[in-house]
Structure formats: structure tokens, C-alpha cells
DSSP file (Angstrom, degrees, kcal/mol; ACC not computed):
  #  RESIDUE AA STRUCTURE BP1 BP2  ACC     N-H-->O    O-->H-N    N-H-->O    O-->H-N    TCO  KAPPA ALPHA  PHI   PSI    X-CA   Y-CA   Z-CA
    1    1 A M              0   0    0      0, 0.0    12,-0.8     0, 0.0     2,-0.3   0.000 360.0 360.0 360.0 150.6  -67.1  -21.1   75.2
    2    2 A S  E     -AB  12  90A   0     88,-1.4    88,-2.8    10,-0.2     2,-0.4  -0.888 360.0-147.0-124.2 157.8  -64.1  -22.3   73.3
    3    3 A K  E     -AB  11  89A   0      8,-2.3     8,-2.7    -2,-0.3     2,-0.5  -0.997   8.6-165.1-126.5 130.3  -60.4  -22.5   74.1
    4    4 A I  E     -AB  10  88A   0     84,-2.3    84,-2.5    -2,-0.4     6,-0.2  -0.962  12.2-147.8-113.9 122.9  -57.7  -22.1   71.6
    5    5 A D    >   -     0   0    0      4,-2.7     3,-1.9    -2,-0.5    82,-0.2  -0.330  35.1 -95.0 -83.6 175.5  -54.2  -23.2   72.5
    6    6 A R  T 3  S+     0   0    0     80,-0.5    -1,-0.1     1,-0.3    81,-0.1   0.618 122.4  59.1 -68.8 -12.6  -51.1  -21.5   71.2
    7    7 A D  T 3  S-     0   0    0      2,-0.1    -1,-0.3    42,-0.0     3,-0.1   0.357 119.7-104.9 -94.5   5.0  -50.7  -24.0   68.3
    8    8 A G  S <  S+     0   0    0     -3,-1.9     2,-0.2     1,-0.3    -2,-0.1   0.417  76.0 139.6  87.0  -2.8  -54.1  -23.1   66.9
    9    9 A E        -     0   0    0     39,-0.1    -4,-2.7    36,-0.1     2,-0.4  -0.499  37.1-156.2 -73.9 147.6  -55.7  -26.3   68.2
   10   10 A C  E     -A    4   0A   0     -6,-0.2     2,-0.7    -2,-0.2    -6,-0.2  -0.975  25.6-157.4-135.5 136.0  -59.2  -25.7   69.5
   11   11 A T  E     -A    3   0A   0     -8,-2.7    -8,-2.3    -2,-0.4     2,-0.5  -0.958  28.7-158.0-105.0 113.5  -61.6  -27.3   72.0
   12   12 A V  E     +A    2   0A   0     -2,-0.7     2,-0.4   -10,-0.2   -10,-0.2  -0.811  22.3 171.8-102.0 126.9  -65.0  -26.0   70.9
   13   13 A I        +     0   0    0    -12,-0.8     2,-0.3    -2,-0.5    -2,-0.0  -0.799  39.7 105.6-129.9  88.6  -67.9  -25.9   73.3
   14   14 A F        -     0   0    0     -2,-0.4     2,-0.4     2,-0.0    -2,-0.0  -0.982  53.2-134.6-157.1 165.6  -70.7  -24.0   71.6
   15   15 A A        -     0   0    0     -2,-0.3     2,-0.7     2,-0.0    -2,-0.0  -0.972  10.7-144.2-125.8 141.3  -74.0  -24.5   69.9
   16   16 A V        +     0   0    0     -2,-0.4     2,-0.4     3,-0.0     3,-0.2  -0.928  29.3 175.8-104.2 114.4  -75.2  -22.9   66.7
   17   17 A S        +     0   0    0     -2,-0.7     3,-0.1     1,-0.2    -2,-0.0  -0.935  59.9   9.6-122.0 144.4  -78.9  -22.2   67.1
   18   18 A G  S    S+     0   0    0     -2,-0.4     2,-1.3     1,-0.2    -1,-0.2   0.751  78.8 154.7  66.6  23.9  -81.2  -20.5   64.7
   19   19 A F        +     0   0    0     -3,-0.2     2,-0.3     2,-0.0    -1,-0.2  -0.699  25.4 111.2 -90.2  95.0  -78.5  -20.5   62.0
   20   20 A R        -     0   0    0     -2,-1.3     2,-0.4    -3,-0.1     9,-0.0  -0.985  44.3-157.9-156.8 158.4  -80.4  -20.4   58.7
   21   21 A S    >   -     0   0    0     -2,-0.3     3,-0.5     3,-0.1     7,-0.1  -0.993  11.5-162.0-143.7 134.6  -81.0  -18.0   55.9
   22   22 A L  T 3  S+     0   0    0     -2,-0.4    -1,-0.1     1,-0.2     7,-0.0   0.587  85.7  69.8 -89.2 -10.3  -83.8  -17.8   53.4
   23   23 A D  T 3  S+     0   0    0      1,-0.2    -1,-0.2     2,-0.1     3,-0.1   0.202  89.0  62.7 -96.7  18.7  -81.9  -15.7   50.9
   24   24 A T    <>  +     0   0    0     -3,-0.5     4,-2.4     1,-0.1     3,-0.4  -0.456  53.2 156.3-134.4  64.1  -79.4  -18.3   49.8
   25   25 A P  T  4 S+     0   0    0      0, 0.0    -1,-0.1     0, 0.0     4,-0.1   0.785  71.0  58.5 -64.2 -27.6  -81.5  -21.1   48.2
   26   26 A K  T  4 S+     0   0    0      1,-0.2    -2,-0.1    -3,-0.1     5,-0.0   0.913 114.8  34.7 -67.3 -40.8  -78.6  -22.4   46.1
   27   27 A Q  T  > S-     0   0    0     -3,-0.4     4,-1.0     1,-0.1    -1,-0.2   0.899  92.8-169.5 -83.0 -42.6  -76.4  -23.1   49.0
   28   28 A G  H  X  -     0   0    0     -4,-2.4     4,-2.0     1,-0.2     5,-0.2  -0.052  45.9 -55.0  73.3 178.1  -78.9  -24.2   51.6
   29   29 A F  H  > S+     0   0    0      1,-0.2     4,-2.8     2,-0.2     5,-0.2   0.892 133.5  52.3 -61.5 -44.3  -78.4  -24.7   55.3
   30   30 A L  H  > S+     0   0    0      1,-0.2     4,-2.3     2,-0.2    -1,-0.2   0.889 110.2  48.9 -64.8 -37.9  -75.5  -27.2   55.0
   31   31 A G  H  X S+     0   0    0     -4,-1.0     4,-2.4     2,-0.2    -1,-0.2   0.905 112.8  47.5 -65.2 -42.0  -73.5  -24.9   52.7
   32   32 A L  H  X S+     0   0    0     -4,-2.0     4,-2.4     2,-0.2    -2,-0.2   0.914 112.5  48.9 -65.3 -43.2  -74.1  -22.0   55.1
   33   33 A A  H  X S+     0   0    0     -4,-2.8     4,-2.6     2,-0.2    -2,-0.2   0.910 111.2  50.3 -63.4 -41.6  -73.1  -24.0   58.1
   34   34 A S  H  X S+     0   0    0     -4,-2.3     4,-2.6    -5,-0.2    -2,-0.2   0.917 110.9  48.8 -62.5 -43.9  -70.0  -25.3   56.3
   35   35 A D  H  X S+     0   0    0     -4,-2.4     4,-2.5     2,-0.2    -2,-0.2   0.904 111.5  50.8 -61.2 -41.3  -69.0  -21.7   55.3
   36   36 A F  H  X S+     0   0    0     -4,-2.4     4,-2.4     2,-0.2    -2,-0.2   0.939 111.6  46.0 -62.1 -48.4  -69.5  -20.6   58.9
   37   37 A V  H  X S+     0   0    0     -4,-2.6     4,-2.6     2,-0.2    -2,-0.2   0.904 112.5  51.1 -63.9 -41.3  -67.3  -23.4   60.3
   38   38 A D  H  X S+     0   0    0     -4,-2.6     4,-2.2     2,-0.2    -1,-0.2   0.936 112.0  46.8 -59.8 -46.3  -64.6  -22.7   57.7
   39   39 A A  H  X S+     0   0    0     -4,-2.5     4,-2.3     1,-0.2    34,-0.3   0.883 112.0  51.2 -64.0 -38.5  -64.6  -19.0   58.6
   40   40 A L  H  X S+     0   0    0     -4,-2.4     4,-2.7     2,-0.2    -2,-0.2   0.917 109.5  49.6 -64.8 -44.1  -64.5  -19.8   62.3
   41   41 A E  H  X S+     0   0    0     -4,-2.6     4,-2.2     2,-0.2    -2,-0.2   0.905 111.1  49.4 -64.2 -40.4  -61.6  -22.1   61.9
   42   42 A R  H  X S+     0   0    0     -4,-2.2     4,-2.3     2,-0.2    -2,-0.2   0.922 112.4  48.3 -62.1 -43.3  -59.7  -19.5   59.9
   43   43 A A  H  X S+     0   0    0     -4,-2.3     4,-3.0     1,-0.2    -2,-0.2   0.917 110.3  51.0 -64.1 -42.9  -60.4  -16.9   62.6
   44   44 A Y  H  X S+     0   0    0     -4,-2.7     4,-2.4     2,-0.2    -1,-0.2   0.897 110.1  49.8 -62.9 -40.4  -59.3  -19.3   65.4
   45   45 A R  H  X S+     0   0    0     -4,-2.2     4,-1.5     2,-0.2    -1,-0.2   0.934 113.6  46.2 -62.4 -44.1  -56.0  -19.9   63.5
   46   46 A H  H  X S+     0   0    0     -4,-2.3     4,-2.9     1,-0.2     3,-0.3   0.942 112.8  48.9 -63.5 -47.7  -55.4  -16.2   63.1
   47   47 A I  H  < S+     0   0    0     -4,-3.0    -1,-0.2     1,-0.2    -2,-0.2   0.866 108.3  54.3 -61.8 -37.6  -56.3  -15.4   66.7
   48   48 A S  H  < S+     0   0    0     -4,-2.4    -1,-0.2    -5,-0.2    -2,-0.2   0.855 116.5  38.2 -66.2 -32.9  -54.0  -18.2   68.0
   49   49 A R  H  < S+     0   0    0     -4,-1.5    -2,-0.2    -3,-0.3    -1,-0.2   0.849 133.5  21.8 -83.6 -36.7  -51.1  -16.7   66.1
   50   50 A Y    ><  +     0   0    0     -4,-2.9     3,-1.8    -5,-0.2     4,-0.3  -0.587  66.8 163.6-131.9  68.6  -51.8  -13.0   66.6
   51   51 A P  G >  S+     0   0    0      0, 0.0     3,-0.8     0, 0.0    -1,-0.1   0.790  75.6  57.1 -63.7 -27.5  -54.0  -12.7   69.7
   52   52 A A  G 3  S+     0   0    0      1,-0.2     4,-0.1    16,-0.0    -5,-0.1   0.508  86.0  82.5 -80.8  -2.1  -53.4   -8.9   70.0
   53   53 A S  G <   +     0   0    0     -3,-1.8    -1,-0.2    -7,-0.1     3,-0.1   0.681  69.1  98.2 -77.9 -16.1  -54.6   -8.2   66.5
   54   54 A G  S <  S-     0   0    0     -3,-0.8    16,-0.2    -4,-0.3     2,-0.1  -0.321  86.1 -96.2 -70.7 155.1  -58.3   -8.2   67.5
   55   55 A S  B     -C   69   0A   0     14,-2.5    14,-1.7     1,-0.1     3,-0.2  -0.453  22.3-159.4 -71.1 139.9  -60.0   -4.9   68.2
   56   56 A S     >  +     0   0    0     12,-0.2     4,-1.7     1,-0.2     3,-0.4   0.229  61.3 112.3-100.9  13.0  -60.2   -3.7   71.8
   57   57 A R  H  > S+     0   0    0      1,-0.3     4,-2.3     2,-0.2     3,-0.2   0.902  78.3  45.2 -52.0 -48.3  -63.2   -1.4   71.0
   58   58 A Y  H  > S+     0   0    0     -3,-0.2     4,-2.5     1,-0.2     6,-0.3   0.782 104.8  62.8 -72.8 -25.7  -65.7   -3.4   73.0
   59   59 A A  H  >>S+     0   0    0      8,-0.5     5,-2.0    -3,-0.4     4,-0.7   0.921 110.8  39.6 -61.0 -43.4  -63.2   -3.8   76.0
   60   60 A V  H ><5S+     0   0    0     -4,-1.7     3,-0.6     3,-0.2    -2,-0.2   0.937 117.0  48.8 -69.5 -48.6  -63.3    0.0   76.4
   61   61 A E  H 3<5S+     0   0    0     -4,-2.3    -2,-0.2     1,-0.2    -1,-0.2   0.842 122.8  32.9 -62.4 -35.0  -67.0    0.3   75.7
   62   62 A L  H 3<5S-     0   0    0     -4,-2.5    -1,-0.2    -5,-0.2    -2,-0.2   0.398 104.8-120.6-103.2   0.7  -68.0   -2.5   78.1
   63   63 A S  T <<5 +     0   0    0     -4,-0.7    -3,-0.2    -3,-0.6    -4,-0.1   0.926  66.9 139.2  55.2  47.0  -65.2   -1.9   80.7
   64   64 A L    > < -     0   0    0     -5,-2.0     3,-2.1    -6,-0.3    -1,-0.2  -0.808  47.1-143.9-120.2  86.7  -63.9   -5.5   80.2
   65   65 A P  T 3  S+     0   0    0      0, 0.0     3,-0.1     0, 0.0    -5,-0.0  -0.196  81.3  17.2 -53.5 135.2  -60.1   -5.3   80.1
   66   66 A G  T 3  S+     0   0    0      1,-0.3    17,-0.5   -10,-0.1     2,-0.2   0.274  85.6 138.2  88.7 -11.9  -58.5   -7.7   77.7
   67   67 A L  E <   - D   0  82A   0     -3,-2.1    -8,-0.5    15,-0.1     2,-0.3  -0.507  29.1-178.5 -70.4 132.5  -61.7   -8.4   75.6
   68   68 A R  E     - D   0  81A   0     13,-3.0    13,-2.5    -2,-0.2     2,-0.4  -0.896  15.2-149.3-129.0 160.3  -60.9   -8.4   71.9
   69   69 A A  E     -CD  55  80A   0    -14,-1.7   -14,-2.5    -2,-0.3    11,-0.2  -0.994   9.7-175.9-133.2 137.8  -63.1   -8.9   68.8
   70   70 A W  E     - D   0  79A   0      9,-2.4     9,-3.2    -2,-0.4     2,-0.2  -0.992  22.9-131.4-133.3 124.9  -62.2  -10.4   65.4
   71   71 A P  E     - D   0  78A   0      0, 0.0     7,-0.3     0, 0.0     2,-0.2  -0.495  19.9-124.3 -76.3 142.7  -64.6  -10.5   62.5
   72   72 A L        -     0   0    0      5,-3.0     2,-0.4     3,-0.2     3,-0.2  -0.563  28.7-116.4 -77.6 149.4  -65.2  -13.7   60.6
   73   73 A S  S    S+     0   0    0    -34,-0.3   -31,-0.1    -2,-0.2   -30,-0.1  -0.714  89.8   4.1 -88.5 140.8  -64.5  -13.5   56.8
   74   74 A Q  S    S+     0   0    0     -2,-0.4    -1,-0.2   -35,-0.0   -38,-0.1   0.352 119.7  73.3  71.1  -2.2  -67.4  -14.1   54.4
   75   75 A V  S    S-     0   0    0     -3,-0.2     2,-1.8     2,-0.2    -3,-0.2  -0.992  87.5-118.7-135.7 145.8  -70.0  -14.4   57.2
   76   76 A P  S    S+     0   0    0      0, 0.0    20,-3.6     0, 0.0    21,-0.4  -0.259  72.7 113.5 -83.5  53.8  -71.4  -11.5   59.3
   77   77 A H  E     - E   0  95A   0     -2,-1.8    -5,-3.0    18,-0.3     2,-0.4  -0.858  50.7-147.8-123.9 158.7  -70.2  -12.7   62.7
   78   78 A I  E     -DE  71  94A   0     16,-2.9    16,-2.2    -2,-0.3     2,-0.5  -0.984  10.1-140.2-128.3 135.2  -67.6  -11.5   65.3
   79   79 A V  E     -DE  70  93A   0     -9,-3.2    -9,-2.4    -2,-0.4     2,-0.5  -0.832  14.9-160.0 -93.2 128.3  -65.5  -13.6   67.7
   80   80 A F  E     +DE  69  92A   0     12,-3.2    11,-2.5    -2,-0.5    12,-1.3  -0.940  26.0 154.2-109.0 128.6  -65.1  -12.2   71.1
   81   81 A Y  E     -DE  68  90A   0    -13,-2.5   -13,-3.0    -2,-0.5     2,-0.4  -0.944  34.4-143.3-150.0 164.9  -62.2  -13.5   73.1
   82   82 A R  E     -DE  67  89A   0      7,-2.3     7,-3.1    -2,-0.3     2,-0.4  -0.995  23.1-128.6-132.3 140.0  -59.6  -12.9   75.9
   83   83 A E  E     - E   0  88A   0    -17,-0.5     5,-0.2    -2,-0.4     2,-0.2  -0.734  27.8-177.5 -87.6 133.2  -56.0  -13.9   75.9
   84   84 A T        -     0   0    0      3,-3.0     0, 0.0    -2,-0.4     0, 0.0  -0.644  44.3 -91.8-116.6-179.8  -54.8  -15.8   79.0
   85   85 A A  S    S+     0   0    0     -2,-0.2     3,-0.1     1,-0.2    -2,-0.0   0.841 122.1  22.3 -63.4 -33.5  -51.3  -17.1   79.8
   86   86 A D  S    S-     0   0    0      1,-0.1   -80,-0.5   -81,-0.0     2,-0.3   0.523 128.2  -3.0-116.2  -5.9  -51.9  -20.5   78.3
   87   87 A C        -     0   0    0    -82,-0.2    -3,-3.0   -81,-0.1     2,-0.5  -0.956  68.6 -93.6-164.6-178.5  -54.7  -20.1   75.8
   88   88 A I  E     -BE   4  83A   0    -84,-2.5   -84,-2.3    -2,-0.3     2,-0.7  -0.966  32.2-148.7-110.2 123.5  -57.3  -17.9   74.2
   89   89 A D  E     -BE   3  82A   0     -7,-3.1    -7,-2.3    -2,-0.5     2,-0.7  -0.849   7.3-152.9 -94.9 116.4  -60.8  -18.0   75.8
   90   90 A V  E     -BE   2  81A   0    -88,-2.8   -88,-1.4    -2,-0.7    -9,-0.3  -0.804  14.8-179.4 -88.6 119.3  -63.5  -17.4   73.2
   91   91 A W  E     -     0   0A   0    -11,-2.5     2,-0.3    -2,-0.7   -10,-0.2   0.898  59.1  -9.5 -85.7 -45.5  -66.5  -15.9   75.0
   92   92 A R  E     - E   0  80A   0    -12,-1.3   -12,-3.2   -91,-0.0     2,-0.4  -0.986  41.5-151.1-151.9 155.3  -69.0  -15.4   72.2
   93   93 A V  E     + E   0  79A   0     -2,-0.3     2,-0.3   -14,-0.2   -14,-0.2  -0.949  37.6 176.2-126.6 110.1  -69.4  -15.6   68.5
   94   94 A L  E     - E   0  78A   0    -16,-2.2   -16,-2.9    -2,-0.4     2,-0.2  -0.828  37.1-101.9-120.6 152.2  -72.2  -13.1   67.6
   95   95 A H  E >   - E   0  77A   0     -2,-0.3     3,-1.6   -18,-0.2   -18,-0.3  -0.521  32.9-130.0 -67.0 135.4  -73.9  -11.8   64.5
   96   96 A G  T 3  S+     0   0    0    -20,-3.6     4,-0.2     1,-0.3   -19,-0.1   0.642 101.3  66.3 -65.8 -14.9  -72.5   -8.4   63.7
   97   97 A A  T 3  S+     0   0    0    -21,-0.4    -1,-0.3     2,-0.1   -20,-0.1   0.557  81.2 101.0 -85.1  -7.4  -75.9   -6.9   63.3
   98   98 A R  S <  S-     0   0    0     -3,-1.6     2,-1.7     1,-0.1    -4,-0.0  -0.271  91.1-105.0 -69.3 161.3  -76.8   -7.3   67.0
   99   99 A D     >  -     0   0    0      1,-0.2     4,-2.5     2,-0.1     5,-0.2  -0.688  48.5-175.3 -81.4  84.3  -76.6   -4.5   69.5
  100  100 A I  H  > S+     0   0    0     -2,-1.7     4,-3.1     1,-0.2     5,-0.3   0.888  71.6  51.2 -60.7 -47.8  -73.5   -6.1   70.8
  101  101 A P  H  > S+     0   0    0      0, 0.0     4,-2.2     0, 0.0    -1,-0.2   0.934 114.1  45.5 -55.9 -44.4  -72.8   -3.8   73.8
  102  102 A A  H  > S+     0   0    0      1,-0.2     4,-1.5     2,-0.2    -2,-0.2   0.926 115.6  46.5 -63.4 -44.1  -76.3   -4.3   75.1
  103  103 A W  H  X S+     0   0    0     -4,-2.5     4,-1.4     1,-0.2    -1,-0.2   0.910 113.3  48.2 -66.5 -42.3  -76.2   -8.1   74.6
  104  104 A M  H  X S+     0   0    0     -4,-3.1     4,-0.9     1,-0.2    -1,-0.2   0.858 107.1  56.4 -67.9 -35.3  -72.8   -8.5   76.2
  105  105 A R  H  < S+     0   0    0     -4,-2.2     3,-0.3    -5,-0.3    -1,-0.2   0.890 110.7  45.5 -62.3 -37.9  -73.8   -6.4   79.2
  106  106 A E  H  < S+     0   0    0     -4,-1.5    -1,-0.2     1,-0.2    -2,-0.2   0.799 126.4  27.1 -74.8 -29.0  -76.7   -8.8   79.8
  107  107 A T  H  < S+     0   0    0     -4,-1.4    -1,-0.2    -5,-0.1    -2,-0.2   0.113  76.2 145.6-127.0  22.4  -74.8  -12.0   79.4
  108  108 A T     <  -     0   0    0     -4,-0.9    -4,-0.0    -3,-0.3     2,-0.0  -0.437  49.3-122.1 -65.0 128.4  -71.1  -11.3   80.3
  109  109 A P              0   0    0      0, 0.0    -1,-0.1     0, 0.0    -2,-0.0  -0.351 360.0 360.0 -68.9 153.0  -69.5  -14.4   81.9
  110  110 A E              0   0    0     -2,-0.0    -2,-0.1     0, 0.0     0, 0.0   0.439 360.0 360.0 -90.5 360.0  -68.0  -13.9   85.3
């Protein structure tokens, strides 16, 4: 989980596992990881400024009030987060091709 304060500063507590792609030989793993981190930082800055801009689609679908989703640019991942009084709690960053409702139902934090 990550926490984003209202100034866009972020305390990140997450692990990237299995992040590799065989179809980008020019860039390689380090280039992909760098692109992913850049996209994540851009998304966190946006979310810190405009927390209500994320889609509430999954909140309705999963009956999780306040859950929002924001897609990363240039990488196929989605940030799932909830706004609190003092920060943004990032719950998950998932690949967009997953069956997200099924996965979130199984692993939703309490």
C-alpha cells in the first residue's frame, strides 16, 4: 500500500514482482521498470491534486464506497485508491488485463 499526501509526496510500500516483458527487447527490463515508475509518479501527482477524478466504477461493482481507479499512462496498469481526510490510500496497482473484480474480491484489505 502507498500513501500520498496532499502535496503529492508519497510514501510507497509495494513490491513489483513478475514485471517483465519479452516483446520489448530494445528497452529491456530496466527501461520498462523506469517507464512504470515514471507513469506511477505522474499518476500519484494527478491523484493528489484531483482525487475525485478517478473512476468509481469498481466501487459500485465491488460495493466498496470511496474506491477509485486511475489508469497509468503508457503502461497497462490501474491505480486503485481511496481518499481519506489527510491522504490518499493506494490499495493496489494492477495490470488492466486482470479480472479485476474477481481479484479485488479475493484480496480486498479490511
